[in-house]
One Martini backbone bead per residue (centre of mass of N, CA, C, O) as a GRO file, in nm:
protein
  155
    1MET     BB    1  -0.218   2.822  -0.247
    2GLN     BB    2  -0.243   2.647  -0.507
    3LEU     BB    3   0.022   2.707  -0.638
    4SER     BB    4   0.197   2.561  -0.428
    5GLU     BB    5   0.067   2.284  -0.452
    6ASP     BB    6   0.128   2.252  -0.764
    7HIS     BB    7   0.431   2.267  -0.731
    8GLY     BB    8   0.462   2.024  -0.540
    9LEU     BB    9   0.345   1.823  -0.747
   10SER     BB   10   0.541   1.865  -0.981
   11THR     BB   11   0.797   1.808  -0.816
   12ALA     BB   12   0.722   1.519  -0.744
   13ILE     BB   13   0.701   1.410  -1.021
   14ARG     BB   14   0.984   1.482  -1.110
   15ASN     BB   15   1.125   1.317  -0.876
   16ALA     BB   16   1.033   1.033  -0.968
   17GLY     BB   17   1.278   1.049  -1.209
   18SER     BB   18   1.512   1.033  -1.035
   19PRO     BB   19   1.845   0.902  -0.988
   20ALA     BB   20   1.764   0.931  -0.692
   21TRP     BB   21   1.640   0.739  -0.462
   22SER     BB   22   1.561   0.939  -0.234
   23THR     BB   23   1.389   1.123  -0.427
   24ARG     BB   24   1.184   0.900  -0.502
   25ALA     BB   25   1.094   0.826  -0.217
   26GLU     BB   26   0.973   1.103  -0.144
   27ALA     BB   27   0.780   1.125  -0.375
   28GLY     BB   28   0.612   0.883  -0.302
   29ARG     BB   29   0.522   0.993  -0.033
   30HIS     BB   30   0.387   1.250  -0.119
   31LEU     BB   31   0.187   1.115  -0.327
   32ALA     BB   32   0.042   0.915  -0.134
   33LEU     BB   33  -0.064   1.164   0.066
   34LEU     BB   34  -0.270   1.256  -0.108
   35ALA     BB   35  -0.590   1.310  -0.128
   36GLU     BB   36  -0.565   1.326  -0.464
   37ILE     BB   37  -0.446   1.052  -0.661
   38ASP     BB   38  -0.557   0.995  -0.953
   39GLU     BB   39  -0.343   1.159  -1.133
   40VAL     BB   40  -0.077   0.959  -0.988
   41VAL     BB   41  -0.098   0.653  -1.007
   42ASP     BB   42   0.121   0.582  -1.228
   43VAL     BB   43   0.365   0.698  -1.063
   44ILE     BB   44   0.318   0.521  -0.803
   45HIS     BB   45   0.346   0.245  -0.953
   46ARG     BB   46   0.632   0.289  -1.049
   47LEU     BB   47   0.748   0.329  -0.748
   48LEU     BB   48   0.671   0.048  -0.648
   49LEU     BB   49   0.842  -0.084  -0.915
   50ASP     BB   50   1.141  -0.002  -0.863
   51PRO     BB   51   1.425  -0.132  -1.024
   52ASP     BB   52   1.671   0.016  -0.836
   53ASP     BB   53   1.497   0.046  -0.541
   54THR     BB   54   1.335  -0.071  -0.246
   55TRP     BB   55   1.295   0.187  -0.086
   56VAL     BB   56   1.089   0.317  -0.275
   57THR     BB   57   0.880   0.093  -0.242
   58TRP     BB   58   0.841   0.104   0.064
   59ARG     BB   59   0.783   0.404   0.108
   60THR     BB   60   0.535   0.415  -0.074
   61ALA     BB   61   0.366   0.190   0.073
   62GLU     BB   62   0.368   0.303   0.352
   63ALA     BB   63   0.204   0.563   0.268
   64LEU     BB   64  -0.041   0.424   0.166
   65LEU     BB   65  -0.108   0.274   0.437
   66GLU     BB   66  -0.142   0.541   0.617
   67ARG     BB   67  -0.427   0.618   0.498
   68ARG     BB   68  -0.638   0.388   0.574
   69ASP     BB   69  -0.740   0.297   0.283
   70VAL     BB   70  -0.845   0.143   0.004
   71LEU     BB   71  -0.671   0.277  -0.206
   72GLY     BB   72  -0.390   0.229  -0.081
   73LEU     BB   73  -0.422  -0.078  -0.084
   74ARG     BB   74  -0.488  -0.129  -0.376
   75LEU     BB   75  -0.203  -0.025  -0.480
   76VAL     BB   76  -0.043  -0.237  -0.332
   77LEU     BB   77  -0.170  -0.485  -0.454
   78LEU     BB   78  -0.115  -0.420  -0.740
   79ALA     BB   79   0.189  -0.429  -0.726
   80ARG     BB   80   0.212  -0.713  -0.604
   81SER     BB   81   0.082  -0.844  -0.870
   82TYR     BB   82   0.341  -0.718  -1.057
   83ALA     BB   83   0.586  -0.831  -0.898
   84ALA     BB   84   0.875  -0.979  -1.043
   85ASN     BB   85   1.052  -0.894  -0.827
   86GLU     BB   86   1.141  -1.022  -0.534
   87ALA     BB   87   1.231  -0.774  -0.374
   88THR     BB   88   0.982  -0.607  -0.429
   89ALA     BB   89   0.772  -0.809  -0.307
   90ASP     BB   90   0.900  -0.805  -0.025
   91GLU     BB   91   0.859  -0.497   0.034
   92ILE     BB   92   0.557  -0.494   0.010
   93GLN     BB   93   0.507  -0.709   0.221
   94ALA     BB   94   0.655  -0.565   0.463
   95ALA     BB   95   0.448  -0.329   0.464
   96LEU     BB   96   0.209  -0.495   0.526
   97ASP     BB   97   0.306  -0.649   0.779
   98GLY     BB   98   0.426  -0.373   0.940
   99ASN     BB   99   0.164  -0.234   0.999
  100PRO     BB  100   0.063  -0.070   1.296
  101ALA     BB  101  -0.253  -0.034   1.240
  102TRP     BB  102  -0.296  -0.364   1.250
  103MET     BB  103  -0.235  -0.409   1.584
  104THR     BB  104  -0.537  -0.368   1.615
  105THR     BB  105  -0.858  -0.424   1.628
  106GLU     BB  106  -0.949  -0.180   1.449
  107GLY     BB  107  -0.733  -0.231   1.226
  108THR     BB  108  -0.810  -0.519   1.151
  109ASN     BB  109  -1.097  -0.465   1.075
  110ARG     BB  110  -1.033  -0.263   0.845
  111LEU     BB  111  -0.866  -0.449   0.672
  112ILE     BB  112  -1.086  -0.663   0.635
  113LYS     BB  113  -1.286  -0.471   0.492
  114HIS     BB  114  -1.098  -0.394   0.262
  115LEU     BB  115  -1.041  -0.679   0.153
  116ARG     BB  116  -1.331  -0.754   0.088
  117GLU     BB  117  -1.374  -0.539  -0.118
  118LEU     BB  118  -1.121  -0.636  -0.300
  119THR     BB  119  -1.246  -0.913  -0.391
  120MET     BB  120  -1.435  -0.720  -0.602
  121ASP     BB  121  -1.240  -0.636  -0.800
  122GLU     BB  122  -1.164  -0.586  -1.135
  123ASP     BB  123  -0.888  -0.694  -1.050
  124ALA     BB  124  -0.742  -0.999  -1.028
  125GLY     BB  125  -0.477  -0.925  -0.857
  126ILE     BB  126  -0.628  -0.798  -0.622
  127ARG     BB  127  -0.814  -1.024  -0.551
  128ASP     BB  128  -0.584  -1.234  -0.492
  129GLU     BB  129  -0.449  -1.083  -0.273
  130ALA     BB  130  -0.686  -1.040  -0.074
  131GLN     BB  131  -0.745  -1.344  -0.042
  132MET     BB  132  -0.480  -1.424   0.072
  133ILE     BB  133  -0.480  -1.252   0.323
  134LEU     BB  134  -0.752  -1.354   0.438
  135GLY     BB  135  -0.660  -1.655   0.459
  136TYR     BB  136  -0.455  -1.580   0.687
  137LEU     BB  137  -0.634  -1.413   0.894
  138GLN     BB  138  -0.898  -1.557   0.967
  139PRO     BB  139  -0.801  -1.807   1.136
  140LYS     BB  140  -0.662  -1.603   1.355
  141TRP     BB  141  -0.876  -1.334   1.385
  142THR     BB  142  -1.155  -1.459   1.311
  143ASP     BB  143  -1.535  -1.438   1.370
  144GLY     BB  144  -1.740  -1.337   1.135
  145GLY     BB  145  -1.551  -1.045   1.081
  146GLU     BB  146  -1.419  -1.028   1.354
  147VAL     BB  147  -1.227  -0.996   1.602
  148ALA     BB  148  -1.203  -1.230   1.835
  149GLN     BB  149  -0.930  -1.117   1.972
  150ALA     BB  150  -0.726  -0.968   2.169
  151GLY     BB  151  -0.387  -1.003   2.091
  152PRO     BB  152  -0.209  -1.242   2.030
  153ARG     BB  153  -0.110  -1.458   1.813
  154ARG     BB  154  -0.185  -1.779   1.695
  155GLY     BB  155  -0.007  -2.063   1.566
   0.00000   0.00000   0.00000
């Protein structure tokens, strides 16, 4: 079965350079959901910052966040810190803001835990993005590290 997995990986890497936005978007989704993505981080980063279509950006960011791990969030924050194009930055932010996994108490606690970890990342851009999001979340959601209460956010 390893041959099939390798073929799928090489196809996704090849598709990441496709002129078709839909093909690049699906390649980003496929690569982002790989268990071991260390080998394709550069390809994922390129897809997150796709200069031609923000759907590629959003689809890749969404898949990374579906992982619900610190690595997926780290890659999204890294891309957000690099995003020079406003539309690209907006799509990355939309993926961050609209992630349904964070709409629960457990999900919000996981997000806060990951963000706190990323405030100590070696990359200044990632640290800054994590601190910015925590700055927004903490007054509304937390009381000493855990979600203060379940329910709707208060403005």
